[in-house]
N, C-alpha and C positions, 0 to 999 in steps of 0.2 A: 502494500500498500504506500502511495507517494506521501511525502510528508505534508501535512496541511500547513498553508501559509499563515501566518498569525502576525498581528500587530497589536502593539499594546494600546488598551482604551484609556486615556489619560483625561484626566479633569476636563479640560479644553473640550473634548467630544461630549461629554456627559453635559457640560455646560450649553453648548451649541443646541442638543437635541432639546434642552429644557427651556431655552429660550423660545425655540419654536412651539412649544406647547403653550408658554406664556402668550405669546403674539397671537396664535390662534383662538386662546382663550378670550383674552381681549379683544379682538376683532368681532366676537359676536356678543360681547356685553356681558360675560358670565364671572361671578367671582371665584375666588378658589375654592370656597366651600360649595356653591352651587354644583361646580363641575365635580367635585369630590362626591357628592350626593349622587349626581346622575351616574357616575361610573362606577359606584358602590366601592369605593375606598375612602381611606381616613384623608382628611383635609391637610394633615402633616404629610401625608406622602404626596400629595400634589405639590405641596410648598417645596418638598426635597427634591422631587423631578425637576423643577422649575428653576431651583438653584444650584442644579448640578451636583448634588449631593447622594442622589439614588438615580439606578438605571432605570429606563422607561421599559417596562416588560411588553412583549409583543401583545399579550391579550388584553393589558391595559390599551395599549395604543390602538387597537382595533375598536374598543370602544369610545375611546376619545375622538378618533375619526368620524365615526357615525354620530356623535353627538355635536361635534363642532362642523359637521358638514364639510369634512375634508376627503379629497379622493386618495384616501390610503397614504397620505404622507406620513403621517407619524409611525404607521405600522411598517412602512419601509424603512423609515429612519431605526426603529427599533430591531428589526430584523438583520439590518445591514451594519450593525454596531461591531467594529473589530473586538476579537477576544484577546484577552491578555495570554503570554505565553506561560502558563503555569502549570499545563496539564501534560503529565508523563506520558511515555511513549504508551505502556499497557493500556490507561485511559483512554488516549485517541483510539487505540483499536477496539476498545469495549463499546465507546460511544458509536462508532461508525458501525459496528455490528448491531448495537442496541435499536438504532435507527430504523434498520431494515428487517429486523427480526420477525420470524412468522408466529414464535413461541417463546414466552418469558418467564421461568420460575424463581422468585425471590424470598429468600429467608432472610429476615433482619431481627437480630438479637437485642439490638439496642434502641434503633431508631425507628420511625415511620420511612419506609422505602422512598427511596427520592423519587420516583415517579407519581408518588401519591401525595407528595408534600404540597403544603400550600406555601405561598411566596413568603409569608412571614415567618412560618414555620423553618421553612428552608434559610432564612435570614438568620433566625435565632441559632440553627444548628453552627452556622459558619461563625458566629460571634463567640461561640463556645471554644473554637479551635486556640490552641496554645503551641506557639506563641500568636498573639492576637495578629490577623491578618491586615488590620486596617479598612477603613469603610471603603475605599475604592475596591479593592479586591474583593471583599465580600459581596458588593452589589454585583461586580461580573461573576463571581460564581454564583450569585443566587440568579441570576438572570439566565446563565447557561443550564442551570438545574430546570429551571422553568420550561425554557424552550425544548428541553429533551422530552417535555410531556407531550409534544406534540403528536406523538404516536398513538396516544391515548385516541386523538380525534380523527385518524385515519378512517376513509370510507369504510376500509375492511381492517379494522385493528387486529393486532396480534392477540393470540391467546395468552392470557396474562393470570398468573398465580402468584398470590402473596401469602406468607406466612410472618405475622409480625408479633414478637413478644408482648404481652399485655404489659407488662412493665414500661415500654414504650409509650403506650397509652396513659399511662397514669403519670408519667412524668410532666412537668409544666414548663417546659422550654419555652422562654419566651412571653411567660404568663399565663395568667388564667384565659384571657381573650383569644389568644394564640391556641391555645389548646382545645378551647370550645370549638373555633373556627376548623382546626385540624380534625376534630371528632366528626362535625357535621359534613366536613369535605370526604371523609373516608365512608361515612353512612351512604352519601350520593354515589361514591365510585363502587360500593358494594352491589348496588342498583343495576349496574351496568352488565348486560349479557356476556361481554368479552372477559370480564373479570371475575376471579375467583380471589375472594378476601378471607382470611382465617386468623384467628388469634391462638397463639400458645398460651394456655392460661397459667396463671401464678399456682405455685404449690404442687406442682408435678413431681414426683418422686424420682423421674427417670425420664430424659427425653434426648433426642438425636442431636440437637442444636448446640451442645455445648463448647465444641471447639470454634464457634462463631459464624457469621453472617456470611453468605454466598448467594451468587445467580447462578442460574443455569439458562443457557439462550440456545435457540434453533436457528439457523441461517435459512435464506431462501432457499439454498442448494441443500438444506436437510445437514449441513455439519453441525454437531452439538459442541458447545463449548461452554467454559465456566468460568468463574471470575471470584476472587475470593479477597476480602480486604479486612485487613486486622491494624493495630497500631504501627504506623509508619510503614508496612508492609502492604503491597496489593500485588496481586499476581493474575495473569491469565491462565488459564488450564487449557491445554490442547490434548492432552493424553487421553485417548479413549477410557483407558482404566483408570484415570483420575477422575475423569468426570462421571464414568459410570458408579464410582463411589460416591460422588456428591448427590446423583441423582438418586440412588438409593437413600442416602440421609432424607433428601426432600420428601421421598415416598413415605418413611416412617414419620416424618414429622407431620405429614398431612393426617396420618393416621391419630397423632397424638393431640393435634389442635382441635378447637371448637371446629364444626362443621359450619358451612356458610349462615345458615339460619340461625344458630345459636350465637355465631361471632355478630350478625346483625342484632341480636337481642341484647348482647353486653354492650354494644357502641350506643344504643338507646339508653341502657341504664348508665352508663357514663355519662352521656349527655344531661340525662336527668339530675347526675350528682353534681355538674358543672357549674 
C-alpha cells in the first residue's frame, strides 16, 4: 500500500474554517446560540469552531450547510482538512482496511468502541492521554475518529459486531452529560439492523477477554485480519493461526456476554439511572 500523503493541520487552517462558519452565520443574521440550537450542539462548541479552537466535524458541517443555505461549502472544508502526521503504519493499514471491510467484530475491555463513540466521548478519551496531547492534536484525532464512522452510513454497511465491557458504560469519561449522550447513542446504534451490540457484564467468574481488546476484520476479497491494541503497543495480525485464536476468543465472548435484547435492557436501565 503506497504511503498516504499527510500535512499538518495547524491553527491557521482551523481559524480559516472557523471564519467561514462565522461569516456564513452572520450573513443570515443568526446568533451563535441560534445556530447551536438549530444544529443541536452546544453554543460553546459553535464559539470554539469559529475561534479556531475546535475542528469542524463533517456531520456538523453538513447540518450547518443546510441551515445556512450553503451549497456544501462547509462540508467540503471539513472533509478536506489535512490530517496530522501522527498515525503509525499499522494504524494506517487498519484504517484503510476498516473503511472497506465487509464484516468487523470488535471487543473492547476498557472503552466504548471507536466506531460507536460520540464526538464528545471521543474528545474526552483523547483528553485522558498521558502525556497530554494538546488541544490541537485532540481536535485532529477526534475529527479523524468521527470521520471513520462513515462506514456505518454506507448504503450497504458492513456486518458489525461489538462486545463492550459493562465497566466502560459505567465510567463517566467527560462527565455525566457526555456519558448520558453516549448511552443514548449506543441505544440508537443497537437498533440498527447491521449492528449486533452486546455487553460483557460485571461479576463474571471467568471470561475470554482478559488479555485485552481486539478487532477482527474481513476484507472485500475475504481475507481475515485482526488488530490488537494495548498500552503503547498496537499490532496488525495477519497469521491465519493467530487470527483464528482471536476468532475463537470472540466466539466465546459472544456466549459469555448478554444477548442483544438483554443488552438493550441494560442500556435502558443505565439511562434511567443517569
